[in-house]
N, C-alpha and C positions, 0 to 999 in steps of 0.2 A: 504495498498501499504506501509506504513511505516513498518508494523508487518512482511509484507511478506520478505522485503528488509532485515529484520533483521534476520529472519529466515535462508536466502540465505547466509548471511553474518557468521552466527555461523556454517553452513553447510561446508563453503570454509574453515574456519578455522580449522574445525575437519578433513576436508581431507588433509590439508595441514600437519598435524603430520604425522612425520616420522615412516614409517612401520618397524618393527623388527623382523627377524624370526630367530628362535634358533635350532640349531642343537646338539643335548645334550646326555649325558649319565644320571647315576641316581641322579648325582647334579642337573639335570634339571625336574627332574620328582615331581608328585604329584599324588595321585590317583585320577582317573576320570578326570585328565588333561594330558593325554598323549594319543595317538592314539590308537583305538581299537587293541589289541592284543601286545602292549608294556607293558614290566613290569615295576611297579615304586617301588621304594623303600620308598619314603616319604607317609606316611599316616596319615588320622585323628586319628587314634588308632595304633601306631608303637609297634611291637611285642617286647616284651623284653626292654621297653624304651630305645630303643637303640639311640632316638634321642628326642630333645626337640621341633621340628619343626613338630606342628600337625595342622598347618593351611596353605592353600595355599597362602593367603596374607604374611607369614612368608617367603616364596621363596624369593630367590634372583631375579630372573626374573621377578615377579609378582610387586615387590617394584621398580624396574627397570624402568618397563613400565608405573607404575602408578606415581613414582616420576620424570622420565625424559620427561613425555609429548608424550609417545610413542603410538603407534597402534601395538597391537601384530599380527604378521601375523601369518604364520607357526611355531608352537614349534614342533618339533619330537624329543621325549627324549625316550631313552630305559635304563632301570637299566642292568648294565651289560657289555653294549655295547662296543666294540673296534673298532678303526680306520682300524685295519686289518682284515682278516678272520679268524684270529686266538684266541681263546677263553680260557677259564680256563681250566687246564687240557687237552690242546690241541685238546678243541671239535672245530667243524666248526660253527663259528657263523656268516658266511656269511648273515644269514638273517636278523641279527640285527645291522650290522656294519654301520659305518658312509657312507661308500661308497654305500653300499647297499641303505640308505635312503635318501641320498642327492638329488635324483631326486624327491624327495617328497616335496622340498621347491621349494615356487614359489619366482620369483625374489621380492624383497624388497627394501628398503632404506639400510638396514644394514642387514648383516647376520652375527650372532654370531655364533662360532664353538667351543663348549665347550666340549674337549674330550680328550683322550689319558690317561686318570688315570689308566683305566682296561687294557691298553696294558702295562703300567708300572707294574701294578700288576700281570698280568698274566706271564710275564717273555718269552712270544714267541720271536720268531726270529725277531732280528732288523733289518738283510738286508742292502744292500747300496743303497745310492741314484741313482734314476734312473728316468728319466724325460720322456724317450721314450720307444719305443719297450717292452712295458708290456704286460704279459700274466696274465691269472687267478692266475697263480701258484705265481705270484710276490705278488698279493695281501693277500699273508698269512703272509708276512713281513711287520712289520712296516714301514720302510723308503720308500720303493715303493708305500705302500697304501697310505700313506700320500702324497706323491709328486700327486699320483693320485687323491685324494681328493681335494687337494687345487688346484691343476691346472683345474679340473672339476668344482670347485665353480666358479672361474673365467670365464671359458667359457659359463658356462650356465646363468651366470648372469652379463651380462655387465653393469657396472654403479652401481652395488651394491657396498657399502662399506663393503668389507669381515674382520672380526675379530677375530682373534684366541685368546681364552683365555686359559693360561696356568696355570694349578692349581700347588699348591706348594707341595713339597715333593716328586716329581716324580723322576726316577731315571735320573741321569745327561745327559745321553747318550738320553734319551726321549726328554728331555727339549731342549738339543743342536739341536736334529733332528729338532724338531718342528720350531725353532728360524731360523734354515740353509734355510728349506722347503718355511718359508714364506717370507725370504728375496730374494731369487730366485726368485719366483711368484710374488713379490712386494707388499704381504699381510699385513696388519697390525697385530700386536700381542701385548696382555696384559700380564705381568708376573705378578700374584697376588703373594702377600705377607702376613704373619701373618695371615691366617685364622684359626679360631677356630674351631675344629673339635671333633666330637663324633662318635665314631664307624667308623672311617675314612672318614665320611662326615661331611660336613657344619653342625654346629649347628646354633641355631637360631642367636645368635652373628654372625657366621660366614658367615650366609647368608647376613646379614647387611654389613658386610666386603665386601662382593663380590661385592655386589649392588654398594656400595660407589666407589670401586675402577674402576670398569668398568665404571660407571657414568662419574665419573670425566675423563677418558679416553675419552669416547665417546663424552663429551662436550668441552675438551680442546685439 
């Protein structure tokens, strides 16, 4: 009887751990740890030695879940993905955009959205803040797409703590837009700082820095 009670208590403690889901881009990828069909930037054998991150345990999200005492829910990351439908060289990225992938996330205790880096890099249209009367054409512009993304995240997952992670070195208008839209919807955001990078992506050191900053934010 005692053994059964002990097992039941351990099971209850495990179930009590907060579930964290992640919607991201290349920064949150690792080969074989992304949904089927999604592109991954981080690999066990990276081409051209473009990064020193060669093990999934070196990624910011793996460390966050492990050290934070969380359970990983859904992690849908796609290398090169944009918030809007506009990709590099004006290509249509609707298939991989954050808007398209958001419905794949199930309600969790915490949802971390880590994106907009590629929107900053593509130089796509920024658009105007638009919180209603949106058409598909608006989703090819960053601000309307971001408004839709944050609004939908709130609507689809009531009770979920939604946090937007803002990368360093983004165009000022991209960072300002994220802050403005998050404030409009009452969504938390964390502005990263001093992240070590290689080839524009977090190095092993940078991954630790991201993990530490996000974990401190979530805990405090």
